[in-house]
Chimera marker file (.cmm) of the C-alpha trace (Angstrom):
<marker_set name="trace">
<marker id="1" x="-8.953" y="25.765" z="-1.002" r="1" g="1" b="0" radius="0.5"/>
<marker id="2" x="-7.860" y="22.310" z="-2.115" r="1" g="1" b="0" radius="0.5"/>
<marker id="3" x="-10.341" y="19.485" z="-1.546" r="1" g="1" b="0" radius="0.5"/>
<marker id="4" x="-9.165" y="15.902" z="-1.811" r="1" g="1" b="0" radius="0.5"/>
<marker id="5" x="-11.729" y="13.544" z="-3.375" r="1" g="1" b="0" radius="0.5"/>
<marker id="6" x="-12.577" y="10.827" z="-0.856" r="1" g="1" b="0" radius="0.5"/>
<marker id="7" x="-11.919" y="8.044" z="-3.366" r="1" g="1" b="0" radius="0.5"/>
<marker id="8" x="-8.256" y="9.141" z="-3.476" r="1" g="1" b="0" radius="0.5"/>
<marker id="9" x="-7.823" y="8.820" z="0.284" r="1" g="1" b="0" radius="0.5"/>
<marker id="10" x="-7.060" y="5.071" z="0.398" r="1" g="1" b="0" radius="0.5"/>
<marker id="11" x="-4.374" y="5.482" z="-2.250" r="1" g="1" b="0" radius="0.5"/>
<marker id="12" x="-2.867" y="8.436" z="-0.403" r="1" g="1" b="0" radius="0.5"/>
<marker id="13" x="-2.692" y="6.331" z="2.764" r="1" g="1" b="0" radius="0.5"/>
<marker id="14" x="-1.083" y="3.454" z="0.837" r="1" g="1" b="0" radius="0.5"/>
<marker id="15" x="1.435" y="5.902" z="-0.632" r="1" g="1" b="0" radius="0.5"/>
<marker id="16" x="2.294" y="7.301" z="2.811" r="1" g="1" b="0" radius="0.5"/>
<marker id="17" x="2.734" y="3.821" z="4.294" r="1" g="1" b="0" radius="0.5"/>
<marker id="18" x="5.014" y="2.668" z="1.492" r="1" g="1" b="0" radius="0.5"/>
<marker id="19" x="6.928" y="5.957" z="1.645" r="1" g="1" b="0" radius="0.5"/>
<marker id="20" x="7.579" y="5.322" z="5.344" r="1" g="1" b="0" radius="0.5"/>
<marker id="21" x="9.016" y="1.884" z="4.515" r="1" g="1" b="0" radius="0.5"/>
<marker id="22" x="11.330" y="3.340" z="1.880" r="1" g="1" b="0" radius="0.5"/>
<marker id="23" x="12.479" y="6.185" z="4.133" r="1" g="1" b="0" radius="0.5"/>
<marker id="24" x="13.312" y="3.735" z="6.906" r="1" g="1" b="0" radius="0.5"/>
<marker id="25" x="15.017" y="1.345" z="4.456" r="1" g="1" b="0" radius="0.5"/>
<marker id="26" x="17.206" y="4.157" z="3.140" r="1" g="1" b="0" radius="0.5"/>
<marker id="27" x="18.018" y="5.257" z="6.698" r="1" g="1" b="0" radius="0.5"/>
<marker id="28" x="19.035" y="1.687" z="7.622" r="1" g="1" b="0" radius="0.5"/>
<marker id="29" x="21.191" y="1.418" z="4.484" r="1" g="1" b="0" radius="0.5"/>
<marker id="30" x="22.948" y="4.708" z="5.249" r="1" g="1" b="0" radius="0.5"/>
<marker id="31" x="23.494" y="3.657" z="8.874" r="1" g="1" b="0" radius="0.5"/>
<marker id="32" x="24.891" y="0.289" z="7.753" r="1" g="1" b="0" radius="0.5"/>
<marker id="33" x="27.379" y="2.107" z="5.523" r="1" g="1" b="0" radius="0.5"/>
<marker id="34" x="28.450" y="4.507" z="8.263" r="1" g="1" b="0" radius="0.5"/>
<marker id="35" x="28.816" y="1.723" z="10.834" r="1" g="1" b="0" radius="0.5"/>
<marker id="36" x="30.236" y="-0.813" z="8.359" r="1" g="1" b="0" radius="0.5"/>
<marker id="37" x="27.600" y="-3.404" z="9.325" r="1" g="1" b="0" radius="0.5"/>
<marker id="38" x="26.692" y="-5.501" z="6.294" r="1" g="1" b="0" radius="0.5"/>
<marker id="39" x="24.126" y="-7.791" z="7.937" r="1" g="1" b="0" radius="0.5"/>
<marker id="40" x="22.229" y="-8.125" z="11.177" r="1" g="1" b="0" radius="0.5"/>
<marker id="41" x="22.111" y="-5.689" z="14.045" r="1" g="1" b="0" radius="0.5"/>
<marker id="42" x="23.386" y="-5.779" z="17.606" r="1" g="1" b="0" radius="0.5"/>
<marker id="43" x="20.454" y="-6.626" z="19.889" r="1" g="1" b="0" radius="0.5"/>
<marker id="44" x="21.061" y="-3.675" z="22.145" r="1" g="1" b="0" radius="0.5"/>
<marker id="45" x="17.850" y="-1.751" z="22.916" r="1" g="1" b="0" radius="0.5"/>
<marker id="46" x="19.957" y="1.352" z="23.581" r="1" g="1" b="0" radius="0.5"/>
<marker id="47" x="21.575" y="1.252" z="20.123" r="1" g="1" b="0" radius="0.5"/>
<marker id="48" x="20.106" y="3.822" z="17.743" r="1" g="1" b="0" radius="0.5"/>
<marker id="49" x="21.017" y="1.501" z="14.861" r="1" g="1" b="0" radius="0.5"/>
<marker id="50" x="19.072" y="-1.360" z="16.448" r="1" g="1" b="0" radius="0.5"/>
<marker id="51" x="16.120" y="0.970" z="17.028" r="1" g="1" b="0" radius="0.5"/>
<marker id="52" x="16.172" y="1.996" z="13.366" r="1" g="1" b="0" radius="0.5"/>
<marker id="53" x="16.387" y="-1.615" z="12.163" r="1" g="1" b="0" radius="0.5"/>
<marker id="54" x="13.478" y="-2.633" z="14.424" r="1" g="1" b="0" radius="0.5"/>
<marker id="55" x="11.381" y="0.349" z="13.328" r="1" g="1" b="0" radius="0.5"/>
<marker id="56" x="11.905" y="-0.659" z="9.700" r="1" g="1" b="0" radius="0.5"/>
<marker id="57" x="11.271" y="-4.333" z="10.437" r="1" g="1" b="0" radius="0.5"/>
<marker id="58" x="8.053" y="-3.543" z="12.249" r="1" g="1" b="0" radius="0.5"/>
<marker id="59" x="6.792" y="-1.499" z="9.302" r="1" g="1" b="0" radius="0.5"/>
<marker id="60" x="7.645" y="-4.318" z="6.910" r="1" g="1" b="0" radius="0.5"/>
<marker id="61" x="5.546" y="-6.673" z="9.048" r="1" g="1" b="0" radius="0.5"/>
<marker id="62" x="2.419" y="-4.514" z="8.911" r="1" g="1" b="0" radius="0.5"/>
<marker id="63" x="2.488" y="-2.170" z="5.908" r="1" g="1" b="0" radius="0.5"/>
<marker id="64" x="1.941" y="-4.834" z="3.206" r="1" g="1" b="0" radius="0.5"/>
<marker id="65" x="-1.143" y="-6.145" z="5.013" r="1" g="1" b="0" radius="0.5"/>
<marker id="66" x="-2.556" y="-2.686" z="5.609" r="1" g="1" b="0" radius="0.5"/>
<marker id="67" x="-1.837" y="-1.591" z="2.031" r="1" g="1" b="0" radius="0.5"/>
<marker id="68" x="-3.577" y="-4.688" z="0.669" r="1" g="1" b="0" radius="0.5"/>
<marker id="69" x="-6.578" y="-4.138" z="2.943" r="1" g="1" b="0" radius="0.5"/>
<marker id="70" x="-6.837" y="-0.499" z="1.894" r="1" g="1" b="0" radius="0.5"/>
<marker id="71" x="-6.502" y="-1.361" z="-1.782" r="1" g="1" b="0" radius="0.5"/>
<marker id="72" x="-9.195" y="-4.023" z="-1.572" r="1" g="1" b="0" radius="0.5"/>
<marker id="73" x="-11.528" y="-1.681" z="0.293" r="1" g="1" b="0" radius="0.5"/>
<marker id="74" x="-10.854" y="1.086" z="-2.248" r="1" g="1" b="0" radius="0.5"/>
<marker id="75" x="-12.368" y="-1.042" z="-5.000" r="1" g="1" b="0" radius="0.5"/>
<marker id="76" x="-15.862" y="-0.106" z="-3.830" r="1" g="1" b="0" radius="0.5"/>
<marker id="77" x="-17.385" y="2.914" z="-2.068" r="1" g="1" b="0" radius="0.5"/>
<marker id="78" x="-16.848" y="2.775" z="1.693" r="1" g="1" b="0" radius="0.5"/>
<marker id="79" x="-18.552" y="4.427" z="4.635" r="1" g="1" b="0" radius="0.5"/>
<marker id="80" x="-16.752" y="7.417" z="6.109" r="1" g="1" b="0" radius="0.5"/>
<marker id="81" x="-15.736" y="5.445" z="9.217" r="1" g="1" b="0" radius="0.5"/>
<marker id="82" x="-13.659" y="3.113" z="7.025" r="1" g="1" b="0" radius="0.5"/>
<marker id="83" x="-11.843" y="6.066" z="5.468" r="1" g="1" b="0" radius="0.5"/>
<marker id="84" x="-11.179" y="7.459" z="8.939" r="1" g="1" b="0" radius="0.5"/>
<marker id="85" x="-9.750" y="4.092" z="9.984" r="1" g="1" b="0" radius="0.5"/>
<marker id="86" x="-7.390" y="4.217" z="7.001" r="1" g="1" b="0" radius="0.5"/>
<marker id="87" x="-6.172" y="7.703" z="7.885" r="1" g="1" b="0" radius="0.5"/>
<marker id="88" x="-5.807" y="6.929" z="11.581" r="1" g="1" b="0" radius="0.5"/>
<marker id="89" x="-3.987" y="3.614" z="11.095" r="1" g="1" b="0" radius="0.5"/>
<marker id="90" x="-1.579" y="5.384" z="8.743" r="1" g="1" b="0" radius="0.5"/>
<marker id="91" x="-0.935" y="7.949" z="11.453" r="1" g="1" b="0" radius="0.5"/>
<marker id="92" x="-0.456" y="5.157" z="13.988" r="1" g="1" b="0" radius="0.5"/>
<marker id="93" x="2.261" y="3.589" z="11.849" r="1" g="1" b="0" radius="0.5"/>
<marker id="94" x="4.116" y="6.923" z="11.795" r="1" g="1" b="0" radius="0.5"/>
<marker id="95" x="3.653" y="7.330" z="15.562" r="1" g="1" b="0" radius="0.5"/>
<marker id="96" x="5.049" y="3.857" z="16.127" r="1" g="1" b="0" radius="0.5"/>
<marker id="97" x="8.097" y="4.539" z="13.962" r="1" g="1" b="0" radius="0.5"/>
<marker id="98" x="8.826" y="7.795" z="15.793" r="1" g="1" b="0" radius="0.5"/>
<marker id="99" x="8.224" y="6.044" z="19.113" r="1" g="1" b="0" radius="0.5"/>
<marker id="100" x="10.831" y="3.436" z="18.222" r="1" g="1" b="0" radius="0.5"/>
<marker id="101" x="13.494" y="5.791" z="16.850" r="1" g="1" b="0" radius="0.5"/>
<marker id="102" x="13.385" y="8.940" z="18.999" r="1" g="1" b="0" radius="0.5"/>
<marker id="103" x="13.604" y="7.561" z="22.572" r="1" g="1" b="0" radius="0.5"/>
<marker id="104" x="17.034" y="6.666" z="23.949" r="1" g="1" b="0" radius="0.5"/>
<marker id="105" x="16.059" y="3.008" z="24.354" r="1" g="1" b="0" radius="0.5"/>
<marker id="106" x="13.565" y="0.382" z="23.247" r="1" g="1" b="0" radius="0.5"/>
<marker id="107" x="13.820" y="-1.224" z="26.693" r="1" g="1" b="0" radius="0.5"/>
<marker id="108" x="11.271" y="1.206" z="28.149" r="1" g="1" b="0" radius="0.5"/>
<marker id="109" x="7.679" y="1.597" z="26.937" r="1" g="1" b="0" radius="0.5"/>
<marker id="110" x="6.607" y="5.004" z="25.690" r="1" g="1" b="0" radius="0.5"/>
<marker id="111" x="3.264" y="6.578" z="24.741" r="1" g="1" b="0" radius="0.5"/>
<marker id="112" x="4.024" y="6.924" z="21.013" r="1" g="1" b="0" radius="0.5"/>
<marker id="113" x="4.860" y="3.241" z="20.658" r="1" g="1" b="0" radius="0.5"/>
<marker id="114" x="1.845" y="2.257" z="22.737" r="1" g="1" b="0" radius="0.5"/>
<marker id="115" x="-0.634" y="4.399" z="20.794" r="1" g="1" b="0" radius="0.5"/>
<marker id="116" x="0.924" y="3.365" z="17.483" r="1" g="1" b="0" radius="0.5"/>
<marker id="117" x="0.818" y="-0.340" z="18.294" r="1" g="1" b="0" radius="0.5"/>
<marker id="118" x="-2.644" y="-0.471" z="19.861" r="1" g="1" b="0" radius="0.5"/>
<marker id="119" x="-4.039" y="1.804" z="17.167" r="1" g="1" b="0" radius="0.5"/>
<marker id="120" x="-2.606" y="-0.458" z="14.477" r="1" g="1" b="0" radius="0.5"/>
<marker id="121" x="-4.239" y="-3.531" z="16.009" r="1" g="1" b="0" radius="0.5"/>
<marker id="122" x="-7.639" y="-1.950" z="16.657" r="1" g="1" b="0" radius="0.5"/>
<marker id="123" x="-7.880" y="-0.038" z="13.377" r="1" g="1" b="0" radius="0.5"/>
<marker id="124" x="-6.403" y="-2.910" z="11.363" r="1" g="1" b="0" radius="0.5"/>
<marker id="125" x="-9.053" y="-5.248" z="12.767" r="1" g="1" b="0" radius="0.5"/>
<marker id="126" x="-11.729" y="-2.644" z="11.976" r="1" g="1" b="0" radius="0.5"/>
<marker id="127" x="-10.520" y="-2.591" z="8.356" r="1" g="1" b="0" radius="0.5"/>
<marker id="128" x="-10.657" y="-6.400" z="8.294" r="1" g="1" b="0" radius="0.5"/>
<marker id="129" x="-14.240" y="-6.177" z="9.517" r="1" g="1" b="0" radius="0.5"/>
<marker id="130" x="-15.070" y="-3.590" z="6.844" r="1" g="1" b="0" radius="0.5"/>
<marker id="131" x="-13.763" y="-5.970" z="4.198" r="1" g="1" b="0" radius="0.5"/>
<marker id="132" x="-15.773" y="-8.942" z="5.453" r="1" g="1" b="0" radius="0.5"/>
<marker id="133" x="-18.965" y="-7.306" z="6.784" r="1" g="1" b="0" radius="0.5"/>
<marker id="134" x="-20.731" y="-6.803" z="3.417" r="1" g="1" b="0" radius="0.5"/>
<marker id="135" x="-20.539" y="-10.531" z="2.776" r="1" g="1" b="0" radius="0.5"/>
<marker id="136" x="-21.840" y="-11.439" z="6.224" r="1" g="1" b="0" radius="0.5"/>
<marker id="137" x="-24.860" y="-9.126" z="6.170" r="1" g="1" b="0" radius="0.5"/>
<marker id="138" x="-27.127" y="-11.822" z="4.764" r="1" g="1" b="0" radius="0.5"/>
<marker id="139" x="-25.854" y="-14.452" z="7.178" r="1" g="1" b="0" radius="0.5"/>
<marker id="140" x="-26.230" y="-12.543" z="10.448" r="1" g="1" b="0" radius="0.5"/>
<link id1="1" id2="2" r="1" g="1" b="0" radius="0.2"/>
<link id1="2" id2="3" r="1" g="1" b="0" radius="0.2"/>
<link id1="3" id2="4" r="1" g="1" b="0" radius="0.2"/>
<link id1="4" id2="5" r="1" g="1" b="0" radius="0.2"/>
<link id1="5" id2="6" r="1" g="1" b="0" radius="0.2"/>
<link id1="6" id2="7" r="1" g="1" b="0" radius="0.2"/>
<link id1="7" id2="8" r="1" g="1" b="0" radius="0.2"/>
<link id1="8" id2="9" r="1" g="1" b="0" radius="0.2"/>
<link id1="9" id2="10" r="1" g="1" b="0" radius="0.2"/>
<link id1="10" id2="11" r="1" g="1" b="0" radius="0.2"/>
<link id1="11" id2="12" r="1" g="1" b="0" radius="0.2"/>
<link id1="12" id2="13" r="1" g="1" b="0" radius="0.2"/>
<link id1="13" id2="14" r="1" g="1" b="0" radius="0.2"/>
<link id1="14" id2="15" r="1" g="1" b="0" radius="0.2"/>
<link id1="15" id2="16" r="1" g="1" b="0" radius="0.2"/>
<link id1="16" id2="17" r="1" g="1" b="0" radius="0.2"/>
<link id1="17" id2="18" r="1" g="1" b="0" radius="0.2"/>
<link id1="18" id2="19" r="1" g="1" b="0" radius="0.2"/>
<link id1="19" id2="20" r="1" g="1" b="0" radius="0.2"/>
<link id1="20" id2="21" r="1" g="1" b="0" radius="0.2"/>
<link id1="21" id2="22" r="1" g="1" b="0" radius="0.2"/>
<link id1="22" id2="23" r="1" g="1" b="0" radius="0.2"/>
<link id1="23" id2="24" r="1" g="1" b="0" radius="0.2"/>
<link id1="24" id2="25" r="1" g="1" b="0" radius="0.2"/>
<link id1="25" id2="26" r="1" g="1" b="0" radius="0.2"/>
<link id1="26" id2="27" r="1" g="1" b="0" radius="0.2"/>
<link id1="27" id2="28" r="1" g="1" b="0" radius="0.2"/>
<link id1="28" id2="29" r="1" g="1" b="0" radius="0.2"/>
<link id1="29" id2="30" r="1" g="1" b="0" radius="0.2"/>
<link id1="30" id2="31" r="1" g="1" b="0" radius="0.2"/>
<link id1="31" id2="32" r="1" g="1" b="0" radius="0.2"/>
<link id1="32" id2="33" r="1" g="1" b="0" radius="0.2"/>
<link id1="33" id2="34" r="1" g="1" b="0" radius="0.2"/>
<link id1="34" id2="35" r="1" g="1" b="0" radius="0.2"/>
<link id1="35" id2="36" r="1" g="1" b="0" radius="0.2"/>
<link id1="36" id2="37" r="1" g="1" b="0" radius="0.2"/>
<link id1="37" id2="38" r="1" g="1" b="0" radius="0.2"/>
<link id1="38" id2="39" r="1" g="1" b="0" radius="0.2"/>
<link id1="39" id2="40" r="1" g="1" b="0" radius="0.2"/>
<link id1="40" id2="41" r="1" g="1" b="0" radius="0.2"/>
<link id1="41" id2="42" r="1" g="1" b="0" radius="0.2"/>
<link id1="42" id2="43" r="1" g="1" b="0" radius="0.2"/>
<link id1="43" id2="44" r="1" g="1" b="0" radius="0.2"/>
<link id1="44" id2="45" r="1" g="1" b="0" radius="0.2"/>
<link id1="45" id2="46" r="1" g="1" b="0" radius="0.2"/>
<link id1="46" id2="47" r="1" g="1" b="0" radius="0.2"/>
<link id1="47" id2="48" r="1" g="1" b="0" radius="0.2"/>
<link id1="48" id2="49" r="1" g="1" b="0" radius="0.2"/>
<link id1="49" id2="50" r="1" g="1" b="0" radius="0.2"/>
<link id1="50" id2="51" r="1" g="1" b="0" radius="0.2"/>
<link id1="51" id2="52" r="1" g="1" b="0" radius="0.2"/>
<link id1="52" id2="53" r="1" g="1" b="0" radius="0.2"/>
<link id1="53" id2="54" r="1" g="1" b="0" radius="0.2"/>
<link id1="54" id2="55" r="1" g="1" b="0" radius="0.2"/>
<link id1="55" id2="56" r="1" g="1" b="0" radius="0.2"/>
<link id1="56" id2="57" r="1" g="1" b="0" radius="0.2"/>
<link id1="57" id2="58" r="1" g="1" b="0" radius="0.2"/>
<link id1="58" id2="59" r="1" g="1" b="0" radius="0.2"/>
<link id1="59" id2="60" r="1" g="1" b="0" radius="0.2"/>
<link id1="60" id2="61" r="1" g="1" b="0" radius="0.2"/>
<link id1="61" id2="62" r="1" g="1" b="0" radius="0.2"/>
<link id1="62" id2="63" r="1" g="1" b="0" radius="0.2"/>
<link id1="63" id2="64" r="1" g="1" b="0" radius="0.2"/>
<link id1="64" id2="65" r="1" g="1" b="0" radius="0.2"/>
<link id1="65" id2="66" r="1" g="1" b="0" radius="0.2"/>
<link id1="66" id2="67" r="1" g="1" b="0" radius="0.2"/>
<link id1="67" id2="68" r="1" g="1" b="0" radius="0.2"/>
<link id1="68" id2="69" r="1" g="1" b="0" radius="0.2"/>
<link id1="69" id2="70" r="1" g="1" b="0" radius="0.2"/>
<link id1="70" id2="71" r="1" g="1" b="0" radius="0.2"/>
<link id1="71" id2="72" r="1" g="1" b="0" radius="0.2"/>
<link id1="72" id2="73" r="1" g="1" b="0" radius="0.2"/>
<link id1="73" id2="74" r="1" g="1" b="0" radius="0.2"/>
<link id1="74" id2="75" r="1" g="1" b="0" radius="0.2"/>
<link id1="75" id2="76" r="1" g="1" b="0" radius="0.2"/>
<link id1="76" id2="77" r="1" g="1" b="0" radius="0.2"/>
<link id1="77" id2="78" r="1" g="1" b="0" radius="0.2"/>
<link id1="78" id2="79" r="1" g="1" b="0" radius="0.2"/>
<link id1="79" id2="80" r="1" g="1" b="0" radius="0.2"/>
<link id1="80" id2="81" r="1" g="1" b="0" radius="0.2"/>
<link id1="81" id2="82" r="1" g="1" b="0" radius="0.2"/>
<link id1="82" id2="83" r="1" g="1" b="0" radius="0.2"/>
<link id1="83" id2="84" r="1" g="1" b="0" radius="0.2"/>
<link id1="84" id2="85" r="1" g="1" b="0" radius="0.2"/>
<link id1="85" id2="86" r="1" g="1" b="0" radius="0.2"/>
<link id1="86" id2="87" r="1" g="1" b="0" radius="0.2"/>
<link id1="87" id2="88" r="1" g="1" b="0" radius="0.2"/>
<link id1="88" id2="89" r="1" g="1" b="0" radius="0.2"/>
<link id1="89" id2="90" r="1" g="1" b="0" radius="0.2"/>
<link id1="90" id2="91" r="1" g="1" b="0" radius="0.2"/>
<link id1="91" id2="92" r="1" g="1" b="0" radius="0.2"/>
<link id1="92" id2="93" r="1" g="1" b="0" radius="0.2"/>
<link id1="93" id2="94" r="1" g="1" b="0" radius="0.2"/>
<link id1="94" id2="95" r="1" g="1" b="0" radius="0.2"/>
<link id1="95" id2="96" r="1" g="1" b="0" radius="0.2"/>
<link id1="96" id2="97" r="1" g="1" b="0" radius="0.2"/>
<link id1="97" id2="98" r="1" g="1" b="0" radius="0.2"/>
<link id1="98" id2="99" r="1" g="1" b="0" radius="0.2"/>
<link id1="99" id2="100" r="1" g="1" b="0" radius="0.2"/>
<link id1="100" id2="101" r="1" g="1" b="0" radius="0.2"/>
<link id1="101" id2="102" r="1" g="1" b="0" radius="0.2"/>
<link id1="102" id2="103" r="1" g="1" b="0" radius="0.2"/>
<link id1="103" id2="104" r="1" g="1" b="0" radius="0.2"/>
<link id1="104" id2="105" r="1" g="1" b="0" radius="0.2"/>
<link id1="105" id2="106" r="1" g="1" b="0" radius="0.2"/>
<link id1="106" id2="107" r="1" g="1" b="0" radius="0.2"/>
<link id1="107" id2="108" r="1" g="1" b="0" radius="0.2"/>
<link id1="108" id2="109" r="1" g="1" b="0" radius="0.2"/>
<link id1="109" id2="110" r="1" g="1" b="0" radius="0.2"/>
<link id1="110" id2="111" r="1" g="1" b="0" radius="0.2"/>
<link id1="111" id2="112" r="1" g="1" b="0" radius="0.2"/>
<link id1="112" id2="113" r="1" g="1" b="0" radius="0.2"/>
<link id1="113" id2="114" r="1" g="1" b="0" radius="0.2"/>
<link id1="114" id2="115" r="1" g="1" b="0" radius="0.2"/>
<link id1="115" id2="116" r="1" g="1" b="0" radius="0.2"/>
<link id1="116" id2="117" r="1" g="1" b="0" radius="0.2"/>
<link id1="117" id2="118" r="1" g="1" b="0" radius="0.2"/>
<link id1="118" id2="119" r="1" g="1" b="0" radius="0.2"/>
<link id1="119" id2="120" r="1" g="1" b="0" radius="0.2"/>
<link id1="120" id2="121" r="1" g="1" b="0" radius="0.2"/>
<link id1="121" id2="122" r="1" g="1" b="0" radius="0.2"/>
<link id1="122" id2="123" r="1" g="1" b="0" radius="0.2"/>
<link id1="123" id2="124" r="1" g="1" b="0" radius="0.2"/>
<link id1="124" id2="125" r="1" g="1" b="0" radius="0.2"/>
<link id1="125" id2="126" r="1" g="1" b="0" radius="0.2"/>
<link id1="126" id2="127" r="1" g="1" b="0" radius="0.2"/>
<link id1="127" id2="128" r="1" g="1" b="0" radius="0.2"/>
<link id1="128" id2="129" r="1" g="1" b="0" radius="0.2"/>
<link id1="129" id2="130" r="1" g="1" b="0" radius="0.2"/>
<link id1="130" id2="131" r="1" g="1" b="0" radius="0.2"/>
<link id1="131" id2="132" r="1" g="1" b="0" radius="0.2"/>
<link id1="132" id2="133" r="1" g="1" b="0" radius="0.2"/>
<link id1="133" id2="134" r="1" g="1" b="0" radius="0.2"/>
<link id1="134" id2="135" r="1" g="1" b="0" radius="0.2"/>
<link id1="135" id2="136" r="1" g="1" b="0" radius="0.2"/>
<link id1="136" id2="137" r="1" g="1" b="0" radius="0.2"/>
<link id1="137" id2="138" r="1" g="1" b="0" radius="0.2"/>
<link id1="138" id2="139" r="1" g="1" b="0" radius="0.2"/>
<link id1="139" id2="140" r="1" g="1" b="0" radius="0.2"/>
</marker_set>
């Protein structure tokens, strides 16, 4: 049985987040070529191309911040709850991407998008707290 050392987990999550950005970027590039759209995207929530562009754009808004947070936290041993937050927020980013691409429209809410978005906010804030908490322990 293969056991992953816990200190590798943050880097695995960072890898998976960046991989998601590249996969979506490649998908957008391929779609642009097929549709002959060099720039921009039609703002039609029913357009699969628009959904793909928004899914990629949303990842680009959050992944750099999450990757930086995870990297900074990985520089010292962390409690297990922090590692769980890293894994879960990574999963939330994938859920959000699927929730933006798979449905027929972005005009209607769906559970995958909701869980992905709320999970990103809650778990991202928890990671922010994990980064700051050790420095506040003497002040509180």
